N, C-alpha and C positions, 0 to 999 in steps of 0.2 A: 622286734621290728628292725629291719636292716637300716644302716645309717648311710647317709649321703654326705658324710663329713669329707671335706676336700682333701686330696692327697697333700702331704707335706713335702712339697717339691722345692722350697726356696731357702733353706738354711745355709746359703753359700755366702762367702765373703765377697764384697765388692772389690776390695783391694787387699793384698795383690791379686792380680787376675789368676784364675785357676789354671793349673797345668793341663796339657792336652790329655784327652781320655786314654785310659790304659787299654792295651789289647784285651779282648774278651777273655782269653784264657788265663789272665793274670788277675782278674777281679771276680771272685765268686759272687760278690754282692751284686755287681753289675750284671752277671749273668742271670741272677734271679730277677732283677729289675726288668731286663729285656724280656724275659719269658712272660712275666706278668703284664708288661706293656703290650706285648705282642698279643696276648689273650684279650686285653681290653680292646686292642685295635680291631681284632677279628669280630668281637661281639658287637662293637660299635657299627662296623660295616654291615653285619647281618641285621642289626636293628634298623639301620637306615634303609636297607633294602626291603625289610618287612613293611616299614611304614609307607615307602613308595609304592608297594604293591597292594596297599589297602589293609594290611594286617596290623592295625595299631596296637591291639592287645599283645600280640607276639613281640612287637617292637618294644613295648614297655618292659616286658620280662627280660629281653635280651639287654637292654640298655641299663637296667638296674643291676643285672648281673655284671656288666661291663664296669659300672661304678664301684662295684665290690672288688674287682680286679685292680681298678686304679687305686684303691685303698692299700692293697697288698704291695703294688709297686712303690707307692709313696713310703710305706714302712721300711722297705728295703733301702731306699735311698737316704732316708733320714738316719737309720742305724749306721750306715757307712760314713755319713758325713758329720754327725754330731761330734765325733772324737776330734775332728779338726777345728772345732769352734771353742775357743777359750771361754770359760765362764765370765771372765771380766771384759770380753770383747763384744758383749751383746749389741752394743751400739753399732757394730760393723756388720751385723747379720741382717738378712732380709726379714721383714715382718711376716710372720706366718698366719696372722689372723685374717678372716674373711669379713668380719662384721655380721655374719649371719649364722645363727645356731638353730638349725631346723632339722627335724628328722625326715625320713622318707615319707612320701604320701602313703596313707594306709588304705587298704582295700575297703575298710569298714566304712570310710566316708561315703562311698558309693558315687553314683552319677547323679548330679543335681541339676534342677531346671535352671535355665539361664534367662532371666527376664528380659535382658537386653540384647540377646543373640537372635537377630531376625533371620528369616529364611532367605533374605535378598542381599545381594552384594552391594556394600557401600564403599568398597575400595579399602576397607580397614586392614585387610590381610594381603595387600598387594605386594608388600615386601616380605610378609611373614612366610610366604611360600618359597622364600629363599632356601635353597638346599645346599648344605655343605658338600664339597667334593669329597670323594673317598678319602683322599689323603688327609683332609681336614677332620672327617669324622673319626678316623681311627688314629691319625697322627697328631702332631702338635700344633698344626695350623689352627687358626681361630683362637690362638692364645695358649690353651692347654688342653690336653685330652679331656679334662673335666669339663671345661667350658663347652666343647663341641658335643660331648655326650649329654650334658644337661639341656643344651638347646634342642637337640633332637628329641630327647625324652619329653621336653615341654611340648613340642610339636605333636608327639603322639597322644599325650594327655588331652590336647585340644581336640584332636580328632575323636576322642572318646567322651567329649563333653565334660571331663573331669577338670574343670577350669581352675579350681583352687590349687590343685597339684601342678597344673601348667604354670600358673602365675608364680608359685614358689621356685620351680625350676628355671624360669626366665630371669626372676630376680637373682638367683644365685649365678646364672650365666653372666649377668651384667657385673656382679660382684668380682667374678673371676676375670673378666676383661679389665676391670679397673685395676686389679691386682697385678695383671700382666702388662699394664701400661698402654692399652689400646686407645686411651683417651675417650672412652665410651660415654662419659657423662656430658658430652657436648665439647669435646676437646678440639685440638687444632688440626686434626685429620692426619697425623702421622704418629708412628709409634714413639714413645719416650725412650730415654736411655735405659730406664728400668725395664721396659719391655725387650730392648734389644739385648741387654745383659742377661735377661731371663732365658732367651734363646741360647745365648752362648753357654749359660750355666747348664743347660740340658746336655751340652757336649761332655761335660764333667760327669754327668750321669750315664755316659756310654750309649747315648743314642746314636744311631748310625749316621755317618757323614752324609750319605745320600738323602736320608730323611731330612736332615737339617737344610740341605740345599733346596729341597722341595718346599720347605716351610719358610724359606726366606732368611735364613741366618747367614748366608753368604759363606758357608763352609767353615764357620768358626772364625771369620775375619773380624768379628767385633761390631758389625753394624747390619741392620736389616736391609734387604732388598726392597725396591719399590713395590714389587709384587706382594711380598709379605705384609708390608705396611698397609697396602690398599685393602688386602683381604680382611685384616683386622679391623679396619675402618668400616668396611661394608658389613662385616659380622656384627659390629656394635650397632649400626643403624637397624639391622634386621632384629637383633635381640630387643632393642627398644621398642620396635613396632610390635613384637609379639607380646611383650610385657603390657603394652598399651591395649592391645586387643583383648588380652585375658582380663585386665581390669574392666574394660568395656562390657565384656560378657557377664561379669559379676556385678554389673550395675554401679561400679565406683568410677563415675564418669570424670570427676576432677582428677583423680589419680591417673586415669587413662590419658586425659588431656595433657597432663604433665609429662608422661612418657613421650607422647607424640611431638610435643614441643622440643624436648631434648633431642629426639630423632631429627627433627627439622634443623635445629642448630648444628648438629653433628654433620648432617648431609650438606649444609651450606658450607661449612668449614672444608669438608672434603672436596667439594666442587671447586672451591677457590684454590685448593692446593694442587689440583691435578692440571698438567699442562698438556699431555698428549690428548689430541681431540676426542678420540674414542673413549678415553677414561673420563674426560671432562663431561662428555655428553651422558655417559652412564651415570655419573654423579649427579647431573642436573635432573635426570629422570627420577632419581631417589628423592631429590628436593621436591619435585612435582607430587610425588606420591605422599610425602610426608605433609605437604600443604593440604592435600585432599583430606588426609586424616584429621588434622588439626581442625579444619573447617567443619567436618562432620561432627566432631565432639562439641564444638561451639554451638552448632545448630541444635543438637540434642539437649544441651544444658540449658540454653535459653536463646532461641533464635532472634527473639525480639531485641535483646540487648546487643547481640553480636552480628546483626544482619549485615552491617558494613564490612566487617572484617571477614566474615563468611564469603560475601561476594568478592572481595578482593582476593582472597586465597584461592577460590575455585577458578576465578578468571585468570590469575597468574599461573596456576597449575596448567591450565589449557593452553595458555600462551607458550609455555615452555615446551609442552608436548609438540605443539605445531612447529616450534623452532627446531627441535631436535629431530623429530620424526618426519616432518614434511606432511603435507595434506594427504597424500595417497596412502602413506603408511599409517597415519593416525586414524584413517577411516577404518582400518582393520585392527585397531588396537582396543582391546576390551576395557582396559583401565580408562582410556580416554572416553569411552561410551559411559562409563560409570561416573566419571567426573561431570560430564554434561548432565546426566540425570540428577546428580546432587545439586548442580547450579540451578537447574529448573525448580527444584524444591524451594530454594531461597527466593527465587523470583516469585513463585506462587504465594508463598507466605507473605510477601511484601505487596501482593496484589498487582504485580507487574505481569499480568496474564499474556499479553502478546509476546513478551520476551520469554516467559516460561514455555509457551507453546513452541517457539522456534527451537529452543535447545532440546525439549522433549522429542520433538519430531526427528532432530538429528540423532539423538541417543537411540531412539526406537529403531530408526533404519539401520543403524550400526549393530545393535544387539540382535535384531532379527537376522542380519546377514551372518553374524558370528556364531550365534547360539541356536538359531531355528525358532520357529514360531511358538513351540510349546514349553520353552524354558521359563522358569519362574522369574528370572531377572527381566525377561522380555514382558512377561505379565505385569510386573511392577511398573514398568515404563508405560505400558498400555493404560494402566489404571491412572497413573499420574497425568497422562495426556487427556484421558476422558474427562477427569476432573476440571482440567484447565479449559477444555472445550465447553463444559457445562458452565463455567463461570463467564465465558465469552458469549453465552446464549445459543450456542451451536449444540442443542439438546439431542438431535437426531444422530449427529456424529459421536456425541458422548456416549449415548446408549449403545451404539454399535460396539464401541470399545469396551464398555462395561460388560457386555455379553461376551466379548472376545476374552476378557480377563477370566470370567467365570469358566469358560470352556477350558482354559489352560490350568487354572488354579484348582478347581474342584477335584479332578482326578489325582492330583499330587497331594493337595492339603486335606482333602475330604470335605463333605458338605457342611460340617459343623465348625469350620475353622474361624478364627478371629477375622481374617482378611476377607473371607467369603461373607461374613456377617456385615462388615463394612461396606463391601460393594453392594450387597442387597439394600442397604440403607440409602446409599447413593442413588441407586435406581428407584427406590421408592420416592426419594426427594424430587426426582425429575417428574414423575407421574403426579406427585402432590402439587408441584407448581403448575403443571398442565391442567389441573382440575380433574384428573382421572382418579378420583378418591378411592373407588373400590380396589383398583389395582395397587395403589399406594398403600392402602390398608393391609392388603395381603402380603406385599413385600416387607413392610415394617414388621408385621407379625413373624414372618419367616426370619428376618434379620435378628429380631429379639430372641427367638428360639436358639439360633446359631450362636449368638453372642453369649447367652446364659450357659449353654452347653460347653463352650470352649473356654470362658473366662469366669464362670461362676456368677452368682446373682449380684455381687456387690462391686463390679468393675465399672469404671467410668464410661466404657463404651456401651454397656448395658443401659446405663443412666442416659446417655446421649440418645439412644434409640427410643427409649421410653418417652423422653421429652419431645422428640419429633412426632411420635405416635400421639402424644397428649395434643400437640398443636393441631394435627389433622382432626382429631376428635372434637377439639373446641371449635374448629371452623364448621364442623358439621352439626354444631349445637348439641353435641352429646356431652353435656357438661359433667355429668356424673362419671362417665368413663374417662373423660379427660382428667378429672380430678384424681381418679385412681391411678392412671398412668403417671402423672406428675408426682403423686405421693410415693409410688414405688421407686421412681427415679431419684427422689430426694433421700430415701433410705439408702440406696446404693451409693450415692454421692457422699453422704455423711459417714458411711462405713469406710470408704476408701480415699477420701480427699481431706485436706486440712480444713478446719472449721470455717475459715473465711475464704474459701476458694470461690472464684467468681462463678463457677458452674452452679454452686449451691445458691448463690444469689439469684441467678437466672431462673432456676426452678421455683424458688420462693415467689419470685415476681409473677411467674405464670399462674401459680396457685392464687396469689392475691388478685390477679386479673379476673379469675373465675368468680371470686367472692364479690368483686366489684360489679360485674355484669349481673350477678344475681341480686344486687342491691344489699349485699351484706357489707355495708361500709365499714363497720367496726373491725370485722376480721380483716378485711382488705388493708385497712390502715395499720393494723397491728403488724401484719406481715411486711408491709412496705417499710415500716420503721425498723423491723428486724433486719431487712436487707440493708438499709442505710447504715445501721450499726455494724454490720459485717464489712461493708465497703470502707467505713471509717477506720475499722480495725486494720484492714489490709493495706489501704493507701495512706493511712495517717491523717487524712484530710478529706473534705468534700470536693476539693478542687481536682476532680477526676470526671471524665465523661459518664462513667457508670453511675457515679454518685449524683451527679447533675440530673441524669434521667430519672433516677428514683425520686429525687426532690420534686420533679415535674409530675410524677405519678401521684405522689402525696397530695400535691396541689390540686390535681384533678379530682380527687375524692372530696376535697373541701369544696371545690367548685360545683360538683354535682349535688352536694348537699346544702347549697345555698350559703356556705360560710365564705363569703367572697373576700373578707379581710384576711383570713387564714390562707386562702388560696393565693392571694396576691403576694403575701409574705414568702410563701414557698416558691412561687414562680420567680420572684426577685432574687432569692438566694440561688436558685438554679441558673438564672442568667448570669449572677456574679461568678458562680463556679465555671460556667462555660467560658466566660470572658477571661478568667484567670488561666484557663487551659489553653485557649487559642489566641489570646491577645485582645486587648480592649478596642483596638482600631481595625480588627480583622473581621471580614464578612465570612460567616460559616452557617451551614444549613441548621445546625443544632441551635445556634443563637436565633436564627430567623424563626424557628419553630416556637421557642419560648416567647418571642415578641408577639407572635400570633395569639398565643394563649393569653398573654397579659392583656392584649386588646380585647379579648373576649370577656375577661373579668372586669375590665374597666367599663365595657359596654353594659354589663349587668348592673353595675353600680351607677349607671347613668352618666358617666363622665365621657361623653361622646367625643369631645374634642381631643382629649388625651388618648382615648381609644383609636381615633382616627390617625393620630400620629404614630402609634405603635404599629398599626396595620400597614401604614404607608412605608415605614422603614422595613418591615418584614417583606413587603412586596418588592422594594428596591433590591434588598439582598438576594431574594429568590430569583428574580429576573437576571441578576448579575451572575449568580452562581449556576443557575439551572437553565437559563434561557426562557424565552416567552412561552414556548410550547410544553409546559410541564404542569402536571396535575396539581402540584403544590402551589403553583402560581394561580391556578384556577380556584383553589380553595380560599386563598386570602382575597382574591377578587370578589368572591361570593360574600365573604365577610364584610369587605368595604361596601359593597352594594347594600347590604342589610343595614349597616349604620347610617348610610346616606338616606335610606328609606325612612328609618326612624327619626332622622333629623329633619325630615320634611322635603328633602331634595329628591322627589320621586322620579323625575325625568332622568337625572343623572344616575340614580340607583338602577333603573331599568336598563339603561345603556350598559352599566357595569355588570349586571346580571347576564345580559347577552354576550358580553366580552368573555365572562367566566365560562359560559357554555361553549363558546367558540374555542377557547384555549383547550378545554377539556376534550372536545371532539378531536381537535388536532393532536392532542397528546396521546389519547387512548383509543381513538377510533370512534366512529359514529355508533357502533352497536355495543359499546362497553356498558356493563351494568351501572357504573358510576355516572354515566351520562344520564341514565334514566333516573337516578336519585336526584341529580341536579334539576332534571326536568320537572319532577314532582315538587321540588322546593320552589322553583320559579312559578309553577302553577298555583301553589298555595299563596304566593305573593299577590298574583293577579286576583285570586279568589278573595283575599283580604281586602283588596282595593275595589272589589265590587265588579271587576271585569271577568264575569263568570265564563262567558263563551271563550275568551282567550285562555282562561284557566283550563277549560275542557280540552282545548287543543294540545296543551302541554301534557295533560295526564293520559290522553290517548296515545301521544307519541311515546310516553314513558312505558305504558302498558305494552306496546308492540315490542319495545326493546327488551322488557322483562320476560315476555313469553318466548322470545327468541333465545335469551340467554339461559332461562331457568326451566322452561317447559310449563305446561298448563296447571301444574299442581303445587307450585311453589307459593310459600307464604307471602313473598314480596308481591306476586301477581294478585293474591286475595286482597291485600291491603290497598293496592292501587285501584282494583275494581270496587272496593268498598267506598273509597274516596270519590271515585268517578260517579258511582251511584248517587251520592249525596249532591254532587254538582249538578247532574242531570235532573234530579228532584227539584233543586232550586231554580232551574231554567225551564220547568214545566214539562220536561221530557220524562213523563211518567213511565212510558213503556221501556225506554233506555234505562231508566233507573232500576226498574224491576228486573230487567236482564242482568244488569251488573251486580245487583244485590244477590240474585239467585246463584250466579256463578261464584261470587265471593263466598257465600254460605256453603256451597258444595265443596270448595277447597278447604275451608275451615273444618268441616266435618271429616273430610279425607285425611286431614292431619291430626285428628283426634281431639278437636276442640268443639266446645258446645255452641248452640245457636246464639248465645248471649255475646259471642265474640263479634257478631255483626253489629255495627254502630250505625244508626240512622239518624243523622243530624237534621234539624229543621222540622222536628215533629210539631213544634209549636208554630203552626203555619201562618197565624195572624201576625206574630212578631217577625217571622221571616219575610212576610210581605212588606212590612214596613222598611226592613233593612234593604230588601231587594225587590223593588216594585214589580219587576217583570215576572216575579213569582206569585203575584196576587191571583186570587181565583177570578175566573171570568164572570162578568155580571150576568 
């Protein structure tokens, strides 16, 4: 295996200063050095040209050969100069160590998959595309020939996706720069004395005077020119970016973040040191690029913890670009469009959807103009904009963009790609929310197939799609199918996520919900307690919104099973957790929800006065937070009406019922199915009070809404017809009763239910006549 050991070019004394270089014909060793160095220069130039023309593998071969020539040149210089170093003067000799002992990348390692290397541009390589000029690739600019060759070799390895090898090359590039005094670890933006002495010491090694002038040695005058120092500083920032990008592609996000932070420090120092306007502006753009990279890494590591810093960095990055480029030039700058897209992602994750939409639209217009409509980066912003429009309720606009994404991405990525699967899932969600369940089911199934094909069966995206599919099946009362989908999702999550990951808790909660609906309370309670244990493990406490919600779910199981004391204990613990999270004097919708549930438990225990207080506080909070025209306000009004009715205040109760119906109609529309549910509830109240004709009016109106919403064969329609038949029977409308019973029976049979599903109340007509005199048989 060939070695990438650095050339030994630095065993010269600092003091006294070396004598001028000898003429070429007087120094055989220098002749050999110049020949070897010239070969290295030619190979480096050829390698850089090969890389620029897209022949990365050829570039790797040429550059590795160039590095071998560098070893030869180093050996010549060392053998010539070691005799001038006294053994007892080691303290006056330059340190020859690099701090890195590594061999050349081996072909056996092969090309590896890069889990963090996306197809889309996030601006992480905006400086990594930095290309060394010919004089620097082959000459001594950029610190040393070794540093330049290693940098270019690393670029070639990146092109080949051989990221481990690239990372090694960039690490050694930075080591070489540090050795040469460029200040690349976040230094002060100018070459140190060591770096300037190093350039002068190359003169002793018989490098040509013209070459030294081009690389900034000042012709052997003992100090670097501004051009040479600036180049070394720019080279250092570029090398740090490349090292950060390689670490990012390898999934080493913290290491990548460290590289980009050092690059940002270096770029800021460089910008502060440069006085010429054009140099200062160029350095400020490097600062902006580095800010973008730091923010991207913070976003990927944990955007919820770093959202403020991400927003600040992206915003400042764009401010610098506007200041340096001007608005017109910025509109044609691709890196600026990328930074806008990145800022949009932060706004989106923080649920600042209008702000996200504004920057996404600006980024989309720029990317379309610069890249054309079929480019993948355009497709990425199309997808982001579509998601934001979906969140803003503009579903038609969102669906248009989703289809645009698929049209651009499928030909490039293929039909079974991860991002195609994600997009299909998003489109399915829109149909799901619209009630187009058949189309949603088709798209979820297609998304699941693509996700499994591209990511394998145990990926979190597969689990996410299975959970959404399970939700749809649950809503369609296909509980067995929903349970299977949730179960498969749980297996995938447990295979790929940590044991207490929130997604696992969500899936267990969904499974518990099915058990609860089936009346399998013991199984539901066991799963809810398992979820609570996971949440306590993850958060270290129950003072977290997720844990508080689980406590409420446990309380509901106890409530439904008549264990009201246990239910009250769990609801109070949930209320305490929410109050600790949001503040004890703060109004919050979650706190209001628990107050409503506590009111129901107190009502069941016959504690009407305390229950009334709980409902009233819930109503105050909900009106304050949600306004008067909200369905949750209608719910608590209905509960207040019920407790007033039970307390004997019938007139006030009926006024409150009517108010609840008015609010619900205003919030949801007159034809919403929930309005029908409320109508049937109020009808039952009038029935219980003996006002049967008024009850019939409410049930008839509910029936019309259900027929309009669900069609003539829905179970909700059958139940209302069954109830209406009993009311008509009680009001001596026998023909109307038979008509309602017959239609209800037809629907029950159509849905696979037996005739015993039909319930005819009031069969004991004598007793019914006593309760409802208007139903008594005619004399």
